[in-house]
C-alpha positions as CSV (number, residue, x, y, z in Angstrom):
1,X,-29.7,-73.1,-38.2
2,X,-28.0,-75.0,-40.9
3,X,-28.2,-78.4,-42.6
4,X,-27.4,-81.5,-41.2
5,X,-23.7,-82.2,-40.8
6,X,-23.0,-84.6,-43.6
7,X,-24.7,-82.0,-45.9
8,X,-22.8,-79.3,-44.5
9,X,-19.3,-81.2,-45.0
10,X,-20.3,-82.1,-48.4
11,X,-21.3,-78.5,-49.5
12,X,-17.9,-77.2,-47.7
13,X,-15.9,-79.5,-49.5
14,X,-17.5,-78.3,-52.7
15,X,-17.0,-74.9,-51.8
16,X,-13.2,-75.4,-51.3
17,X,-12.9,-76.7,-54.9
18,X,-15.0,-73.7,-56.2
19,X,-13.5,-71.0,-54.6
20,X,-10.0,-69.9,-54.9
21,X,-8.8,-67.8,-51.8
22,X,-6.4,-65.6,-54.2
23,X,-9.1,-64.8,-56.4
24,X,-12.4,-64.7,-54.0
25,X,-11.5,-64.0,-50.7
26,X,-14.1,-64.2,-47.9
27,X,-15.8,-60.9,-47.1
28,X,-16.4,-61.6,-43.4
29,X,-13.6,-63.0,-41.1
30,X,-13.6,-66.1,-39.1
31,X,-13.7,-63.9,-36.0
32,X,-16.7,-61.8,-37.4
33,X,-18.8,-65.2,-37.6
34,X,-17.5,-66.3,-34.2
35,X,-18.6,-63.2,-32.8
36,X,-22.2,-63.3,-34.4
37,X,-22.5,-66.8,-32.6
38,X,-21.7,-65.4,-29.4
39,X,-23.7,-62.1,-29.4
40,X,-26.5,-63.2,-31.3
41,X,-27.1,-67.1,-30.6
42,X,-25.3,-66.7,-27.1
43,X,-23.2,-69.6,-27.7
44,X,-19.8,-71.2,-29.5
45,X,-19.9,-72.4,-33.1
46,X,-20.2,-76.2,-33.4
47,X,-17.1,-76.4,-35.2
48,X,-14.5,-74.6,-37.5
49,X,-16.3,-76.2,-40.6
50,X,-19.4,-74.0,-39.4
51,X,-17.3,-70.9,-39.3
52,X,-16.0,-71.4,-42.8
53,X,-19.5,-72.4,-44.1
54,X,-20.7,-69.0,-43.2
55,X,-17.8,-67.1,-44.0
56,X,-18.0,-68.3,-47.6
57,X,-21.7,-67.5,-47.9
58,X,-21.7,-64.0,-46.5
59,X,-22.0,-61.7,-48.9
60,X,-21.1,-58.8,-46.4
61,X,-21.4,-58.3,-42.7
62,X,-25.1,-57.3,-42.9
63,X,-25.9,-60.4,-44.9
64,X,-24.2,-62.4,-42.2
65,X,-26.2,-60.7,-39.2
66,X,-29.7,-61.1,-41.2
67,X,-28.8,-65.0,-41.6
68,X,-28.4,-65.4,-37.9
69,X,-31.3,-63.0,-36.7
70,X,-33.5,-64.7,-39.5
71,X,-32.5,-68.4,-38.2
72,X,-35.0,-70.6,-36.3
73,X,-32.6,-71.1,-33.6
74,X,-32.5,-67.0,-32.7
75,X,-36.1,-66.7,-33.4
76,X,-36.7,-69.5,-30.5
77,X,-34.0,-68.2,-28.4
78,X,-35.8,-64.7,-28.8
79,X,-39.2,-66.2,-27.9
80,X,-38.1,-67.9,-24.6
81,X,-40.2,-67.7,-21.6
82,X,-42.5,-69.9,-19.6
83,X,-46.2,-69.4,-19.4
84,X,-45.9,-68.0,-16.1
85,X,-43.8,-65.2,-17.5
86,X,-45.9,-64.7,-20.1
87,X,-48.7,-64.3,-17.7
88,X,-46.6,-61.7,-15.4
89,X,-45.6,-59.7,-18.5
90,X,-49.1,-59.4,-19.8
91,X,-50.1,-58.1,-16.3
92,X,-47.3,-55.8,-16.6
93,X,-48.4,-54.5,-19.7
94,X,-52.0,-53.9,-18.6
95,X,-50.6,-51.1,-16.4
96,X,-50.4,-49.3,-19.9
97,X,-54.1,-49.8,-20.8
98,X,-55.4,-46.2,-21.6
99,X,-58.4,-44.5,-20.8
100,X,-60.4,-41.5,-22.1
101,X,-60.6,-38.4,-20.2
102,X,-64.2,-37.1,-20.1
103,X,-64.3,-33.4,-21.2
104,X,-60.9,-33.4,-22.6
105,X,-59.1,-34.2,-26.0
106,X,-55.3,-34.6,-26.4
107,X,-52.8,-32.7,-28.5
108,X,-49.1,-33.3,-29.7
109,X,-46.7,-31.1,-27.6
110,X,-43.1,-30.7,-28.9
111,X,-41.7,-31.9,-32.1
112,X,-44.7,-32.5,-34.7
113,X,-42.4,-34.6,-37.0
114,X,-40.4,-37.1,-35.0
115,X,-38.7,-37.7,-31.9
116,X,-39.0,-35.3,-29.0
117,X,-42.8,-35.1,-29.0
118,X,-45.4,-36.3,-26.6
119,X,-49.4,-36.6,-26.9
120,X,-50.7,-35.0,-23.8
121,X,-54.2,-33.9,-22.2
122,X,-55.4,-30.6,-23.9
123,X,-55.4,-29.1,-20.3
124,X,-52.7,-26.6,-19.3
125,X,-55.2,-24.6,-16.8
126,X,-53.6,-23.4,-13.4
127,X,-50.3,-24.9,-14.0
128,X,-47.7,-23.2,-11.7
129,X,-44.7,-25.0,-13.6
130,X,-43.2,-27.6,-15.3
131,X,-40.4,-30.1,-14.7
132,X,-38.1,-31.6,-17.5
133,X,-36.1,-34.3,-16.6
134,X,-33.7,-35.4,-19.1
135,X,-32.9,-32.6,-21.6
136,X,-30.5,-33.8,-24.2
137,X,-30.6,-32.2,-27.7
138,X,-34.0,-31.8,-28.4
139,X,-36.3,-29.2,-26.3
140,X,-39.0,-28.8,-28.8
141,X,-41.4,-30.0,-25.6
142,X,-40.0,-27.7,-23.3
143,X,-40.1,-24.9,-25.7
144,X,-43.8,-25.3,-26.3
145,X,-44.6,-25.7,-22.6
146,X,-42.5,-22.4,-22.0
147,X,-44.5,-20.7,-25.2
148,X,-47.5,-21.3,-23.2
149,X,-46.1,-18.9,-20.7
150,X,-45.1,-21.6,-18.1
151,X,-41.6,-21.6,-16.3
152,X,-40.0,-24.8,-17.4
153,X,-37.4,-26.4,-14.7
154,X,-34.9,-28.3,-16.7
155,X,-32.2,-31.1,-15.1
156,X,-29.7,-33.0,-17.0
157,X,-26.3,-33.8,-15.9
158,X,-25.0,-34.9,-19.3
159,X,-25.3,-31.7,-21.2
160,X,-23.9,-28.3,-20.1
161,X,-27.2,-26.6,-21.0
162,X,-30.3,-26.7,-23.4
163,X,-29.5,-26.2,-27.2
164,X,-31.4,-23.3,-27.5
165,X,-32.3,-20.6,-24.8
166,X,-35.8,-19.4,-23.7
167,X,-36.8,-16.7,-21.0
168,X,-38.7,-19.1,-19.3
169,X,-35.9,-22.0,-19.3
170,X,-34.4,-22.5,-15.9
171,X,-31.7,-25.0,-16.4
172,X,-29.7,-27.2,-13.6
173,X,-27.1,-29.6,-14.4
174,X,-28.0,-32.0,-12.0
175,X,-28.8,-35.8,-12.0
176,X,-32.3,-37.0,-11.4
177,X,-31.5,-40.1,-9.0
178,X,-33.1,-42.3,-6.3
179,X,-31.8,-40.2,-3.5
180,X,-30.9,-36.4,-3.8
181,X,-27.0,-35.5,-3.3
182,X,-24.8,-32.6,-3.9
183,X,-25.2,-33.2,-7.6
184,X,-28.4,-34.9,-7.9
185,X,-31.9,-34.3,-7.2
186,X,-34.6,-37.1,-6.3
187,X,-38.3,-37.0,-6.7
188,X,-38.8,-36.1,-3.1
189,X,-36.3,-33.2,-3.4
190,X,-38.0,-31.6,-6.3
191,X,-41.3,-32.1,-4.6
192,X,-39.9,-29.9,-1.9
193,X,-38.3,-27.5,-3.8
194,X,-41.3,-26.7,-5.6
195,X,-43.7,-26.8,-3.0
196,X,-44.0,-23.2,-3.2
197,X,-45.0,-22.8,-6.6
198,X,-48.8,-22.0,-6.7
199,X,-50.8,-24.4,-9.0
200,X,-50.5,-27.6,-10.7
201,X,-47.2,-29.2,-12.1
202,X,-46.2,-31.1,-15.4
203,X,-43.5,-33.3,-15.2
204,X,-41.5,-35.2,-18.1
205,X,-39.2,-37.9,-17.4
206,X,-36.7,-39.1,-20.1
207,X,-33.9,-40.3,-18.1
208,X,-32.8,-43.0,-20.3
209,X,-33.6,-46.2,-18.1
210,X,-32.9,-44.5,-15.0
211,X,-36.5,-43.7,-14.5
212,X,-37.2,-47.3,-13.0
213,X,-34.9,-46.7,-9.7
214,X,-36.0,-43.3,-9.5
215,X,-39.6,-43.9,-9.6
216,X,-39.0,-47.0,-7.5
217,X,-37.4,-45.0,-4.8
218,X,-40.3,-42.1,-5.1
219,X,-43.3,-41.8,-2.6
220,X,-46.3,-41.5,-4.7
221,X,-47.4,-38.4,-2.5
222,X,-44.7,-36.5,-3.9
223,X,-46.9,-36.5,-7.1
224,X,-50.2,-35.3,-5.6
225,X,-49.9,-31.8,-7.4
226,X,-48.6,-33.2,-10.7
227,X,-51.7,-33.0,-13.2
228,X,-50.0,-34.4,-16.1
229,X,-46.9,-37.2,-16.1
230,X,-45.2,-38.1,-19.4
231,X,-42.5,-40.8,-19.1
232,X,-40.4,-42.8,-21.4
233,X,-40.0,-46.3,-20.0
234,X,-37.0,-48.3,-21.3
235,X,-35.4,-51.7,-21.3
236,X,-38.3,-54.1,-21.6
237,X,-36.3,-57.0,-23.1
238,X,-35.0,-57.1,-19.2
239,X,-38.3,-58.5,-18.4
240,X,-36.7,-62.1,-18.7
241,X,-34.9,-60.8,-15.4
242,X,-37.0,-61.8,-12.4
243,X,-35.7,-58.7,-10.4
244,X,-36.2,-56.3,-13.3
245,X,-39.8,-57.4,-13.6
246,X,-40.6,-57.1,-10.2
247,X,-39.2,-53.7,-9.9
248,X,-41.3,-52.7,-13.0
249,X,-44.5,-54.1,-11.3
250,X,-43.7,-52.2,-8.2
251,X,-43.3,-48.8,-9.9
252,X,-46.1,-49.1,-12.4
253,X,-48.4,-50.5,-9.6
254,X,-47.3,-47.1,-7.5
255,X,-48.2,-45.0,-10.6
256,X,-51.3,-46.6,-10.9
257,X,-52.3,-45.3,-7.6
258,X,-52.4,-41.8,-8.3
259,X,-52.3,-41.5,-12.2
260,X,-54.3,-43.1,-15.4
261,X,-52.9,-43.9,-18.4
262,X,-53.9,-41.8,-21.4
263,X,-51.9,-42.5,-24.1
264,X,-49.2,-44.8,-25.2
265,X,-46.4,-44.8,-28.0
266,X,-43.8,-47.3,-28.7
267,X,-40.6,-45.8,-29.6
268,X,-39.4,-47.0,-32.8
269,X,-35.9,-46.4,-32.4
270,X,-35.8,-49.8,-30.9
271,X,-37.3,-53.0,-32.3
272,X,-40.1,-55.3,-30.8
273,X,-38.8,-58.1,-28.5
274,X,-40.7,-61.4,-28.5
275,X,-40.6,-62.6,-25.0
276,X,-42.6,-65.6,-23.9
277,X,-44.2,-65.3,-27.3
278,X,-45.5,-61.7,-26.5
279,X,-44.4,-58.9,-28.9
280,X,-42.8,-56.0,-26.5
281,X,-41.4,-52.5,-27.6
282,X,-38.3,-51.8,-25.8
283,X,-39.0,-48.5,-25.2
284,X,-42.7,-47.0,-24.3
285,X,-43.9,-43.4,-24.1
286,X,-46.5,-43.1,-21.6
287,X,-48.9,-39.9,-20.8
288,X,-50.6,-40.1,-17.3
289,X,-53.0,-37.7,-15.7
290,X,-53.7,-37.4,-12.2
291,X,-57.0,-39.5,-11.2
292,X,-58.0,-36.9,-8.8
293,X,-58.5,-34.1,-11.2
294,X,-60.1,-36.2,-14.1
295,X,-62.7,-38.5,-14.6
296,X,-62.4,-41.4,-17.2
297,X,-64.4,-43.6,-19.2
298,X,-63.4,-46.7,-21.8
299,X,-61.7,-45.7,-25.1
300,X,-61.9,-47.5,-28.5
301,X,-58.7,-45.9,-29.5
302,X,-56.1,-47.5,-31.5
303,X,-52.4,-46.8,-31.2
304,X,-50.7,-45.4,-32.8
305,X,-53.0,-42.2,-33.3
306,X,-53.4,-39.3,-36.0
307,X,-51.4,-37.4,-33.3
308,X,-48.5,-40.2,-33.2
309,X,-45.0,-39.6,-35.3
310,X,-42.3,-42.4,-35.5
311,X,-39.4,-41.3,-33.5
312,X,-37.2,-42.7,-36.5
313,X,-38.9,-40.8,-38.9
314,X,-37.1,-43.3,-42.0
315,X,-38.9,-46.2,-40.0
316,X,-42.7,-47.1,-39.9
317,X,-44.4,-46.6,-36.5
318,X,-44.7,-49.5,-34.2
319,X,-48.3,-51.0,-33.8
320,X,-49.7,-51.4,-30.4
321,X,-53.5,-51.8,-31.0
322,X,-55.8,-51.2,-28.3
323,X,-53.0,-52.1,-25.8
324,X,-55.6,-54.2,-23.7
325,X,-53.9,-57.2,-22.3
326,X,-53.5,-59.0,-19.0
327,X,-56.1,-59.9,-16.3
328,X,-55.3,-56.3,-14.4
329,X,-58.2,-54.3,-13.5
330,X,-56.6,-50.5,-13.8
331,X,-59.9,-49.1,-11.8
332,X,-62.2,-51.0,-9.2
333,X,-65.4,-52.2,-11.0
334,X,-63.8,-51.7,-14.2
335,X,-63.8,-54.1,-17.3
336,X,-60.7,-56.3,-16.8
337,X,-58.8,-56.1,-20.1
338,X,-57.6,-59.5,-21.4
339,X,-55.2,-60.3,-24.3
340,X,-58.1,-61.7,-26.3
341,X,-59.6,-57.8,-26.3
342,X,-56.6,-56.4,-28.3
């Protein structure tokens, strides 16, 4: 990521003559440069001279970090991965290929300006209740659903309650987990608890990365009454881990048997990762609808759409294109999406 060793030594010697430590102190420390090597490049620096070279050139911490993340070494490291990993990753992402629901449009539910809003199918007929797993500090989605006359059952073990009250809010300080315990609920236990509710259910899941293990443990039959499922999927940079990739494929394959993706949006609080030369959002918001309740057709939609908003309002939204990639066919007899289709 620097010039050759001889040039570096010559430059360092020149710097020592030009820079007086008493008048022009380095703006970053040796320990900071060393930490950048370990955390960003994943290795120790070549020598103490290399530390000095970076220390004397960095205008500030941000400048130092930019130097590292813009280096060829980091870009090569970030793009690591085999052709086999690339194929597996493309096939995983192909589970997110959206289709259009015949006879129904979409609307944005929740925050109209940024984080907390989700694009859903504009169909709330015969809804007997809504489940909201993960409340946090924003309940704009919950409020809009409740304002439609739908009781909403909220679950979050990290807060004492929703930030605002509503007569149709029913909050339980319980974790959503793979198995139900005294302090947690599982997908199975939720299905049993709400089995007496009449009509269809809506389900939102935003549990900060725990969705993978929760959904992996769930039986797909527990979702039989769920007409719409909105889920935020996290940690796609972990696709370099074979166990994570295998579990993610199990989860998405399971969901695919009962649900069809109708909308995707990348959360821009986290950047793209380059894995096996595939740009991958770290976090993806996905809207599903129940296959048994709707009919579908191909869509030419490009994401983000006019209904989407960047989660981080001060940053541009993440472009996903048509989200068609891999060799996975979402429906028997359907057109098989390929990376070239994007």
